[in-house]
C-alpha positions as CSV (number, residue, x, y, z in Angstrom):
1,X,142.4,95.4,116.0
2,X,141.0,98.1,113.1
3,X,138.2,96.5,111.3
4,X,137.7,96.8,107.7
5,X,134.8,96.6,105.4
6,X,134.7,93.4,103.2
7,X,132.3,94.0,99.7
8,X,130.0,90.7,98.6
9,X,128.5,89.7,95.9
10,X,125.7,86.8,95.5
11,X,124.2,86.4,92.2
12,X,122.8,83.5,90.4
13,X,119.3,82.0,89.1
14,X,119.1,80.3,92.1
15,X,117.2,80.9,95.1
16,X,118.7,82.4,98.7
17,X,120.3,85.3,97.3
18,X,118.6,87.7,100.1
19,X,118.5,85.1,102.6
20,X,122.1,84.5,102.7
21,X,122.1,88.3,102.5
22,X,119.5,88.4,106.0
23,X,121.7,85.7,107.3
24,X,125.0,87.7,107.3
25,X,123.2,90.7,108.8
26,X,121.8,88.7,112.2
27,X,125.6,87.1,111.8
28,X,126.3,91.1,112.4
29,X,123.2,91.9,114.8
30,X,125.4,89.3,116.6
31,X,129.0,91.2,116.4
32,X,126.6,94.0,118.0
33,X,126.6,95.8,114.6
34,X,123.8,97.5,112.6
35,X,122.5,96.8,109.3
36,X,120.8,98.6,106.9
37,X,119.2,97.0,103.9
38,X,117.7,98.3,100.9
39,X,115.9,96.9,98.0
40,X,116.0,97.7,94.3
41,X,112.9,96.2,92.0
42,X,111.7,93.9,94.5
43,X,107.9,93.8,94.0
44,X,107.3,90.9,95.9
45,X,106.1,90.9,99.7
46,X,108.6,88.1,101.0
47,X,107.6,86.8,104.6
48,X,111.2,86.8,105.0
49,X,111.1,90.5,105.8
50,X,108.2,90.2,108.7
51,X,110.6,88.9,111.4
52,X,113.0,91.8,110.3
53,X,110.5,94.5,111.9
54,X,111.4,93.0,115.6
55,X,115.2,93.3,115.1
56,X,114.3,97.2,114.6
57,X,116.6,100.0,114.8
58,X,119.4,97.3,114.4
59,X,118.7,96.0,111.3
60,X,116.4,98.1,109.3
61,X,114.6,97.7,105.7
62,X,114.0,100.2,103.0
63,X,111.7,99.8,100.2
64,X,111.2,102.5,97.0
65,X,109.0,100.5,94.9
66,X,105.2,101.8,94.9
67,X,103.6,99.5,94.1
68,X,103.1,95.5,93.8
69,X,104.0,94.7,90.2
70,X,107.2,95.6,88.3
71,X,105.9,98.9,86.3
72,X,105.7,98.7,82.7
73,X,107.1,102.2,82.0
74,X,111.0,102.2,81.9
75,X,111.1,106.2,83.4
76,X,109.1,104.9,86.4
77,X,111.5,102.2,87.2
78,X,114.4,104.5,87.0
79,X,112.9,106.6,89.6
80,X,112.2,104.4,91.9
81,X,115.9,103.3,91.2
82,X,116.9,106.5,91.6
83,X,115.2,107.1,95.0
84,X,117.1,103.8,96.5
85,X,120.0,104.9,95.2
86,X,120.1,108.0,96.4
87,X,119.1,106.9,100.0
88,X,122.2,104.3,99.9
89,X,124.7,107.0,99.3
90,X,123.2,108.7,102.1
91,X,123.7,105.7,104.4
92,X,127.2,104.9,103.0
93,X,128.1,108.2,103.2
94,X,127.8,109.0,107.0
95,X,128.6,105.7,108.2
96,X,125.9,105.3,110.5
97,X,125.7,101.4,109.9
98,X,128.5,98.5,109.6
99,X,126.6,96.7,107.2
100,X,124.6,97.9,104.1
101,X,122.7,95.1,102.1
102,X,122.1,96.5,98.5
103,X,119.2,93.8,97.9
104,X,118.3,93.4,94.3
105,X,121.0,96.2,92.7
106,X,122.7,93.9,90.1
107,X,119.5,93.5,88.6
108,X,118.9,97.0,88.5
109,X,122.5,97.7,86.7
110,X,121.8,94.8,84.3
111,X,118.1,96.7,83.4
112,X,120.4,99.7,82.4
113,X,118.5,102.0,85.5
114,X,122.3,102.0,87.0
115,X,125.9,101.5,86.1
116,X,128.1,99.7,87.3
117,X,130.6,102.9,87.8
118,X,127.6,104.5,89.8
119,X,127.1,101.8,92.3
120,X,130.8,101.6,93.1
121,X,130.9,105.8,93.3
122,X,128.8,105.4,96.3
123,X,130.2,102.4,97.7
124,X,134.0,103.7,97.7
125,X,132.2,106.8,99.6
126,X,131.3,104.4,102.4
127,X,133.4,104.1,105.8
128,X,136.6,102.1,106.3
129,X,134.6,99.9,108.5
130,X,131.5,99.2,106.5
131,X,130.8,95.5,105.0
132,X,128.1,96.2,101.6
133,X,126.5,92.9,99.6
134,X,125.3,93.8,96.9
135,X,123.0,90.7,95.5
136,X,120.5,90.1,92.1
137,X,120.2,87.6,89.6
138,X,122.5,88.7,86.9
139,X,126.6,89.2,87.5
140,X,128.5,92.4,87.1
141,X,132.1,91.5,86.5
142,X,132.7,95.4,86.9
143,X,131.6,95.4,90.5
144,X,133.1,92.0,90.9
145,X,136.2,93.1,90.5
146,X,135.8,95.1,93.5
147,X,134.8,92.1,95.5
148,X,136.3,90.5,98.1
149,X,133.7,87.5,97.8
150,X,131.7,86.7,95.7
151,X,129.2,83.4,95.8
152,X,127.0,82.1,92.4
153,X,124.3,80.4,93.8
154,X,122.6,78.0,91.0
155,X,119.6,76.0,91.3
156,X,120.1,72.3,90.2
157,X,116.5,70.4,90.6
158,X,113.4,72.4,90.7
159,X,112.3,69.9,93.6
160,X,108.8,68.9,91.5
161,X,107.8,65.5,91.4
162,X,106.8,63.6,88.6
């Protein structure tokens, strides 16, 4: 049986997009596949990445942000996004893994640091068996058209007690 890679989008103002993508990555590991996760515009030190270190080299995470706070300089943001995108292209073109998670890339598109066309050009060069997951707070209709699955996460209640 030939495995055909899928494209998935997880977006919305709700929490859990990255965790959902990581969960899909762990599921892929269970199937014997390897995963590369590339983070765009993530300046937080999330605890969910600590246990992923123990899954290397089969689940690798890459960040290209220089600091812990989002820079005010738009050019600096574009440079960080450009580094992440160039690395993403390399991973997608070489077919070195079965799943690529582009975490936060939808927000990079929304901020104008990338275009949807640039993202699709890179995704279109992936190996036929490679799954791609894109995440972010913002929907991207141009990318949505190419997705096999789209999931919108929305917070209904903030969980705070009066």
